[in-house]
TIDRENVEX-664796 format. One record per residue (C-alpha): residue number from 0; x, y, z; residue in one letter. Coordinates in Angstrom, 1 decimal, always signed. Each point is the difference from the previous one (the first is absolute). Example, Ala and Ser with C-alpha at 12.3 -4.5 7.8 and 13.67 -1.06 7.14 Angstrom:
2
REC    i       X       Y       Z  aa
REC    0   +12.3    -4.5    +7.8   a
REC    1    +1.4    +3.4    -0.7   s
***
This chain:
363
REC    i       X       Y       Z  aa
REC    0    -9.9   +17.6    -7.7   m
REC    1    -0.1    -0.1    +3.8   p
REC    2    -2.9    +1.7    +1.9   c
REC    3    -1.1    +0.5    +3.6   t
REC    4    -2.0    -2.7    +1.8   p
REC    5    -3.0    +2.5    +0.2   a
REC    6    +0.0    +0.4    -3.7   k
REC    7    +0.2    -3.7    -0.6   a
REC    8    -3.0    -0.6    +2.3   r
REC    9    -2.1    +2.6    -1.9   h
REC   10    +0.9    -1.6    -3.3   l
REC   11    -0.9    -3.5    +1.2   l
REC   12    -3.3    +1.3    +1.5   k
REC   13    -1.0    +1.7    -3.2   e
REC   14    +0.9    -3.0    -2.1   g
REC   15    +2.7    +1.8    -1.9   k
REC   16    +2.8    -2.4    +1.1   a
REC   17    +0.4    -3.7    +0.6   t
REC   18    +2.2    -1.4    +2.9   p
REC   19    +3.0    -2.0    -1.1   k
REC   20    +3.0    -1.6    +1.5   r
REC   21    +3.3    -1.1    -1.6   n
REC   22    +2.2    -3.0    +1.0   k
REC   23    +2.1    +2.2    +2.2   l
REC   24    -3.0    +0.4    +2.3   g
REC   25    -0.4    +3.7    -0.8   l
REC   26    -3.6    +1.3    -0.3   f
REC   27    -0.9    +2.4    -2.7   y
REC   28    -3.1    +1.2    -1.9   v
REC   29    -0.6    -0.3    -3.7   q
REC   30    -1.9    +2.9    -1.5   l
REC   31    -3.1    -0.8    -2.1   c
REC   32    +0.1    +3.2    -2.2   y
REC   33    +2.6    +1.3    -2.5   e
REC   34    +2.8    +2.1    +1.3   q
REC   35    +2.6    +2.3    -1.5   e
REC   36    +2.8    -1.9    -1.6   p
REC   37    +2.8    +2.2    +1.3   e
REC   38    +1.2    -0.8    +3.5   n
REC   39    +3.1    +1.2    +1.9   q
REC   40    +3.0    -2.3    -0.3   s
REC   41    +0.7    -2.3    +2.9   l
REC   42    +3.5    -1.4    +0.8   v
REC   43    +0.6    -3.1    +2.0   v
REC   44    +3.3    -0.3    +2.0   g
REC   45    +1.4    -3.4    +1.0   i
REC   46    +2.5    -0.6    +2.8   d
REC   47    +1.1    -3.7    -0.4   p
REC   48    +1.1    -2.0    +3.0   g
REC   49    +0.9    -3.5    +1.0   s
REC   50    -2.9    -0.3    +2.5   k
REC   51    -2.1    +3.1    -0.3   f
REC   52    -0.7    +2.3    -2.9   e
REC   53    -1.4    +3.5    -0.2   g
REC   54    -2.3    +1.4    -2.7   l
REC   55    -1.5    +3.4    -0.3   s
REC   56    -2.3    +1.6    -2.6   v
REC   57    +0.4    +3.8    -0.3   v
REC   58    -1.7    +2.5    -2.2   g
REC   59    +0.9    +3.6    -0.8   v
REC   60    -1.1    +1.2    +3.5   k
REC   61    -1.7    -2.8    +1.9   d
REC   62    +1.2    -3.3    +1.3   t
REC   63    -2.4    -2.8    -1.1   v
REC   64    +1.2    -3.0    +2.0   t
REC   65    +3.0    -1.4    +1.9   n
REC   66    +0.6    -3.7    +0.3   m
REC   67    +2.3    -2.3    +1.9   m
REC   68    +0.1    -3.5    -1.6   v
REC   69    +1.6    -3.1    +1.4   e
REC   70    +2.3    -1.7    -2.5   a
REC   71    -0.6    -3.7    -0.8   p
REC   72    +2.7    -2.0    +1.6   a
REC   73    -1.4    -3.6    +0.0   h
REC   74    +0.8    -1.1    -3.5   v
REC   75    +3.6    -1.1    +0.6   k
REC   76    -1.1    -2.3    +2.9   d
REC   77    -2.9    -1.3    -2.0   a
REC   78    +2.1    -1.0    -3.0   v
REC   79    +2.5    -1.7    +2.3   e
REC   80    -2.8    -2.0    +1.7   k
REC   81    -1.4    -1.0    -3.4   r
REC   82    +3.4    -1.2    -1.1   r
REC   83    +0.4    -2.1    +3.2   t
REC   84    -3.4    -1.6    -0.4   m
REC   85    +0.8    -0.8    -3.7   r
REC   86    +3.2    -1.7    +0.9   r
REC   87    -1.7    -2.0    +2.9   a
REC   88    -2.6    -1.3    -2.4   r
REC   89    +2.7    -1.2    -2.4   r
REC   90    +1.8    -1.7    +2.8   f
REC   91    -3.2    -2.0    +0.8   r
REC   92    +0.0    -1.2    -3.6   l
REC   93    -3.6    +0.6    -0.7   w
REC   94    +0.3    +3.2    -2.1   r
REC   95    +1.6    +0.6    -3.3   r
REC   96    +3.8    -0.1    -0.3   p
REC   97    +1.8    +3.3    -0.4   k
REC   98    +0.6    +1.3    -3.4   r
REC   99    +3.0    +2.0    -1.1   c
REC  100    -1.2    +1.3    -3.4   n
REC  101    -2.6    +2.4    +1.4   n
REC  102    +2.2    +2.1    +2.4   r
REC  103    +0.1    +3.7    -0.1   l
REC  104    +3.8    +0.5    +0.1   n
REC  105    +1.7    +2.1    -2.6   r
REC  106    -3.4    +1.8    -0.5   k
REC  107    -0.6    +3.7    +0.6   n
REC  108    -2.5    +0.0    +2.9   r
REC  109    -0.6    +1.6    +3.3   l
REC  110    +0.2    -1.9    +3.3   p
REC  111    -3.5    -0.5    +1.4   p
REC  112    +0.6    +2.1    +3.2   s
REC  113    +1.5    +2.9    -2.0   t
REC  114    -2.8    +0.1    -2.6   s
REC  115    -2.7    -0.2    +2.7   n
REC  116    +1.5    +2.7    +2.1   r
REC  117    +0.4    +2.5    -2.9   w
REC  118    -3.2    -0.9    -1.9   e
REC  119    -2.0    +0.7    +3.2   a
REC  120    +1.0    +3.7    -0.3   k
REC  121    -1.3    +0.1    -3.6   a
REC  122    -3.3    -1.7    +1.0   r
REC  123    -0.6    +2.7    +2.7   v
REC  124    +0.6    +2.7    -2.6   v
REC  125    -2.3    -1.7    -2.5   a
REC  126    -2.8    -0.1    +2.5   h
REC  127    +0.5    +3.6    +0.8   l
REC  128    -0.1    +0.9    -3.7   m
REC  129    -3.5    -1.6    -0.1   g
REC  130    -1.4    +2.7    +2.2   v
REC  131    +2.5    +2.9    -0.4   l
REC  132    +1.3    +1.7    -3.2   p
REC  133    +3.7    -0.6    +0.6   l
REC  134    +2.4    +1.5    -2.5   t
REC  135    +3.5    -0.3    +1.6   d
REC  136    +1.7    -2.3    +2.5   v
REC  137    +3.2    +0.9    +2.0   v
REC  138    +2.0    -2.9    +1.4   v
REC  139    +3.0    +0.2    +2.3   e
REC  140    +2.7    -1.9    -1.9   d
REC  141    +1.4    -2.6    +2.4   v
REC  142    +3.7    -0.4    -0.4   q
REC  143    +0.7    -3.7    -0.5   a
REC  144    +3.0    -1.6    +1.6   v
REC  145    +1.7    -2.8    -2.0   t
REC  146    +2.4    -1.9    +2.3   p
REC  147    +2.6    -2.0    -1.7   q
REC  148    -0.4    -3.7    +0.0   g
REC  149    +2.4    -2.7    +1.2   v
REC  150    +3.2    +0.3    -2.1   g
REC  151    -1.5    +2.9    -2.0   g
REC  152    -1.7    -2.4    -2.4   k
REC  153    -3.6    +1.1    +0.5   w
REC  154    -2.3    +2.7    +1.2   n
REC  155    +2.2    +2.8    -1.3   q
REC  156    -2.6    +1.6    -2.2   f
REC  157    -3.2    -1.3    +1.5   f
REC  158    -2.2    +0.9    +2.9   s
REC  159    -3.7    -1.0    +0.7   p
REC  160    -0.7    +3.6    +1.0   v
REC  161    +1.4    +1.4    -3.3   q
REC  162    -1.9    -2.5    -2.1   v
REC  163    -3.2    +0.5    +2.1   g
REC  164    +0.0    +3.8    -0.3   k
REC  165    +0.6    +0.0    -3.7   e
REC  166    -3.0    -2.4    -0.3   h
REC  167    -2.1    +2.4    +2.0   l
REC  168    +0.9    +3.0    -2.2   y
REC  169    -0.9    -2.0    -3.1   s
REC  170    -3.4    -0.9    +1.5   l
REC  171    -0.7    +3.7    +0.9   l
REC  172    +0.9    +1.1    -3.5   r
REC  173    -2.4    -2.5    -1.4   q
REC  174    -2.8    +1.7    +1.9   m
REC  175    +0.8    +3.2    -2.0   r
REC  176    +1.4    +1.8    +3.1   l
REC  177    +2.9    +2.4    -0.1   v
REC  178    +2.7    -1.5    +2.3   v
REC  179    +2.2    +2.3    +1.9   h
REC  180    +3.0    -1.4    +2.0   l
REC  181    +1.5    +1.6    +3.1   r
REC  182    +2.9    -1.2    +2.2   e
REC  183    +0.0    -0.2    +3.8   g
REC  184    +2.1    +3.1    +0.5   w
REC  185    -2.4    +2.0    -2.1   q
REC  186    -3.0    -1.3    +2.1   t
REC  187    +1.8    +1.3    +3.1   k
REC  188    +0.5    +3.4    -1.5   e
REC  189    -3.6    +0.2    -1.0   l
REC  190    -1.1    -0.8    +3.6   r
REC  191    +2.2    +2.8    +1.3   e
REC  192    -1.3    +2.4    -2.7   r
REC  193    -3.7    -0.7    +1.0   f
REC  194    +0.9    +0.0    +3.7   g
REC  195    -1.1    -3.5    +0.7   l
REC  196    +1.7    -2.6    +2.3   k
REC  197    +0.1    -3.7    -0.2   k
REC  198    -0.3    -2.3    +3.0   t
REC  199    +2.7    -2.6    +0.7   t
REC  200    -2.5    -2.7    +0.7   s
REC  201    -0.8    -1.5    -3.4   k
REC  202    -2.8    -2.3    +1.3   s
REC  203    -1.9    +2.8    +1.5   r
REC  204    -3.4    +0.6    -1.6   q
REC  205    +0.4    +3.7    -0.5   s
REC  206    +0.2    +2.5    -2.9   f
REC  207    +3.6    +0.8    +1.1   n
REC  208    +1.2    -3.6    -0.5   a
REC  209    -0.1    -0.7    -3.7   h
REC  210    -2.8    +2.1    -1.5   a
REC  211    +1.9    +3.2    +0.6   v
REC  212    +2.7    -1.0    -2.5   d
REC  213    -2.6    -1.0    -2.5   a
REC  214    -1.8    +3.3    +0.5   w
REC  215    +3.1    +2.2    -0.6   v
REC  216    +0.8    -2.0    -3.1   l
REC  217    -3.4    +0.5    -1.4   a
REC  218    -0.2    +3.7    +1.1   a
REC  219    +3.2    +0.9    -1.9   e
REC  220    -1.7    -1.0    -3.3   v
REC  221    -3.6    +1.2    +0.7   s
REC  222    +1.0    +3.3    +1.6   g
REC  223    -1.7    -0.4    +3.3   a
REC  224    +1.3    +2.2    +2.8   e
REC  225    -1.0    -1.8    +3.2   a
REC  226    -1.9    -3.2    +0.9   p
REC  227    -3.6    +0.9    +0.5   t
REC  228    -0.9    -3.5    +1.3   c
REC  229    +2.2    -2.2    +2.2   r
REC  230    -2.5    -2.8    +0.6   r
REC  231    +1.5    -3.4    -0.8   l
REC  232    -1.6    -3.1    -1.4   w
REC  233    +1.8    -3.2    +1.2   y
REC  234    -0.2    -2.7    -2.7   v
REC  235    +0.8    -3.7    +0.5   v
REC  236    -0.1    -2.5    -2.9   p
REC  237    -2.3    -2.9    +0.5   s
REC  238    +1.9    -3.3    -0.2   r
REC  239    -1.8    -3.1    -1.4   l
REC  240    +1.5    -3.4    +0.9   h
REC  241    +0.1    -1.8    -3.3   r
REC  242    -1.1    -3.6    -0.3   r
REC  243    +2.4    -2.7    +1.1   q
REC  244    -0.2    -3.7    -0.8   l
REC  245    +0.2    -0.8    +3.7   q
REC  246    +1.2    +1.4    +3.4   r
REC  247    +3.6    +0.0    +1.0   f
REC  248    -0.7    -2.3    +3.0   q
REC  249    -2.1    -3.2    -0.3   a
REC  250    -2.8    -0.7    +2.5   s
REC  251    +0.1    -2.7    +2.6   k
REC  252    -1.4    -2.5    -2.5   s
REC  253    +2.7    +0.8    -2.5   g
REC  254    -2.4    +1.8    -2.3   e
REC  255    +1.2    +3.3    -1.6   r
REC  256    -3.0    +2.2    -0.3   k
REC  257    -0.3    +2.7    -2.7   p
REC  258    +0.7    +3.6    +1.0   y
REC  259    -0.5    +3.5    -1.4   g
REC  260    -2.2    +1.4    -2.8   g
REC  261    -1.6    +3.2    -1.0   t
REC  262    -3.7    -0.8    +0.7   r
REC  263    -1.8    -1.1    +3.1   s
REC  264    -3.5    -1.6    -0.5   l
REC  265    -0.6    +2.3    -3.0   g
REC  266    +1.5    +3.2    +1.5   l
REC  267    +3.3    +1.3    -1.1   k
REC  268    +2.5    +0.2    +2.8   r
REC  269    +0.5    +3.6    +1.2   g
REC  270    -3.6    +1.0    -0.7   t
REC  271    -1.3    +2.6    +2.4   l
REC  272    -3.2    -1.2    +1.6   v
REC  273    -2.4    +1.2    +2.7   q
REC  274    -0.7    -2.5    +2.8   h
REC  275    -2.7    +0.5    +2.7   p
REC  276    +2.5    -0.9    +2.8   k
REC  277    +3.5    +0.9    -1.3   y
REC  278    -1.1    +3.1    -2.0   a
REC  279    +2.2    +0.8    -3.0   r
REC  280    +2.7    -2.6    -0.7   c
REC  281    +1.7    -1.9    -2.8   t
REC  282    -0.4    -3.5    -1.2   v
REC  283    +2.7    -2.6    +0.6   g
REC  284    +0.1    -3.8    -0.3   g
REC  285    -2.8    -2.5    +0.4   f
REC  286    -0.8    -3.4    +1.6   d
REC  287    -1.4    -2.5    -2.5   r
REC  288    -1.6    -2.3    +2.7   k
REC  289    -1.8    +2.7    +1.9   r
REC  290    -0.6    +2.2    -3.0   a
REC  291    +1.2    +3.1    +1.8   t
REC  292    +2.4    +2.8    -0.9   i
REC  293    +2.5    +2.0    +2.1   s
REC  294    -0.2    +3.7    +0.5   l
REC  295    +2.9    +2.4    +0.6   h
REC  296    +0.2    +3.5    +1.5   e
REC  297    +0.3    +2.6    -2.7   y
REC  298    +3.1    +1.9    +1.1   r
REC  299    +2.1    -2.5    +1.9   t
REC  300    -1.2    -3.1    -2.0   n
REC  301    -0.3    -1.8    +3.3   k
REC  302    -2.4    -3.0    -0.2   r
REC  303    -3.3    +0.6    +1.8   l
REC  304    -1.8    -3.4    -0.5   t
REC  305    +0.1    -3.2    -2.0   q
REC  306    -3.7    -0.8    +0.3   g
REC  307    -1.7    +2.7    -2.0   a
REC  308    -2.8    -0.9    -2.4   k
REC  309    -0.1    +1.3    -3.5   v
REC  310    -3.7    +0.8    +0.3   e
REC  311    +0.7    +2.4    +3.0   e
REC  312    +2.5    +2.1    -2.0   c
REC  313    -1.0    +2.8    -2.3   r
REC  314    +2.5    +0.6    -2.7   v
REC  315    +1.1    +3.7    -0.3   l
REC  316    +3.0    +0.1    -2.4   t
REC  317    +3.3    -1.6    -0.8   w
REC  318    +3.2    +2.0    +0.1   v
REC  319    +3.6    -0.9    -0.9   a
REC  320    +1.3    +2.3    +2.8   w
REC  321    -1.2    +0.7    +3.5   r
REC  322    +0.1    +3.7    +0.7   s
REC  323    -1.1    +2.3    +2.7   w
REC  324    +0.4    +3.7    +1.0   l
REC  325    +2.6    +0.6    +2.7   v
REC  326    -1.1    +2.5    +2.6   a
REC  327    +2.7    +2.4    +0.9   e
REC  328    +0.3    +0.8    +3.7   i
REC  329    -0.4    +3.6    +0.8   g
REC  330    -1.4    +1.0    -3.4   t
REC  331    -3.0    +2.4    -0.2   s
REC  332    -2.7    -0.9    -2.5   y
REC  333    -1.9    +3.0    -1.4   g
REC  334    -2.8    +0.4    -2.6   k
REC  335    +0.2    -2.4    -2.9   g
REC  336    +2.5    -2.4    +1.6   t
REC  337    -0.3    -3.5    +1.4   h
REC  338    -0.3    -0.6    +3.8   p
REC  339    +2.3    -2.5    +1.7   p
REC  340    -0.7    -3.6    -0.8   v
REC  341    -1.3    -1.8    +3.2   p
REC  342    +1.9    -3.1    +1.1   k
REC  343    -2.8    -2.5    -0.5   t
REC  344    -0.6    -2.9    -2.2   r
REC  345    -2.4    +2.0    -2.2   d
REC  346    +2.7    +2.7    -0.5   a
REC  347    +1.0    -1.3    -3.4   c
REC  348    +0.1    +2.1    -3.1   y
REC  349    -3.8    -0.3    -0.7   l
REC  350    -2.1    +3.1    -0.5   p
REC  351    -3.0    +1.0    +2.0   v
REC  352    -2.3    -1.4    -2.6   s
REC  353    +1.3    -3.5    +0.4   e
REC  354    +0.2    +0.3    +3.8   r
REC  355    -3.5    +1.2    +0.6   q
REC  356    -1.8    -1.0    -3.2   g
REC  357    -0.9    +3.7    -0.9   s
REC  358    +0.7    +1.9    -3.1   q
REC  359    +2.8    +2.1    +1.5   q
REC  360    +3.6    -0.6    -0.5   a
REC  361    +3.4    +1.4    +0.8   e
REC  362    +3.0    +0.4    -2.3   v
***
């Protein structure tokens, strides 16, 4: 269960806990002694969206965490580019001819963009279940719009949103979670009942953007009366550029060089490393001739250099999502709470133990 940073530091110093981190980038401590099996039930609320999503974990009284997650939106373009490159290879007559007996038409399947978007929500919940005893999940049921097709011959009873949300509900039930569904007008009534307001700017990194809806959904089931914590974790999924046979554009000599991949000189791309000059950053691509890798800034993913040596980088961890704590402007921080995160390159999600090499840590 959640604890204060002071208690976590004492547990680590006494050797009663071990520092851990999940793929969401959230730091936690694993106790080294037996605990009572009974814990309070925790409920996670999900506010799905097209670009941003809100998640909130609420207990009987306290608010455990609030998250704002960017929804993956690159799959549709990636599939289209892959199809274009495949057709271009066939046009050059040096790849296999197309085959018509292995197509996926008339088969019950989800489009790649739809499955990736809705399965991302289930993956976040699965990682939260690895560190929190979740029992219920409350999802705002998105009303799917099914426009009629040309001549009324297709798309009358089908919508990617409808199919995607049903796929999400089945995945959540497979995790042995009790799924509760609420509609949009019910979410609005819950906000008015708890006296909370939602901002009109959906891209704003604030509790009142998307996490407020997720909180009221979870609080209705858990029985919480007011949010005890409004700190927000902003989560961005790490995108790996998969291996391509060659680049889209040939070089001056006409050679099409290979592109993409998930490893760079033995390191998995997206790995968080410590560099003596660029501090904490993530691993990107590499140069085969110079035997160097590129490093990227943690939050913005902006490239810092292309000439870093592997020997100069100290591997810290690998995460599937890049996350950091958003500092609310004008918020007071009392005892047992986190101070604002400084706007420096070292201001990632890492605890004090990994920043200074000591035995202390923050939660």
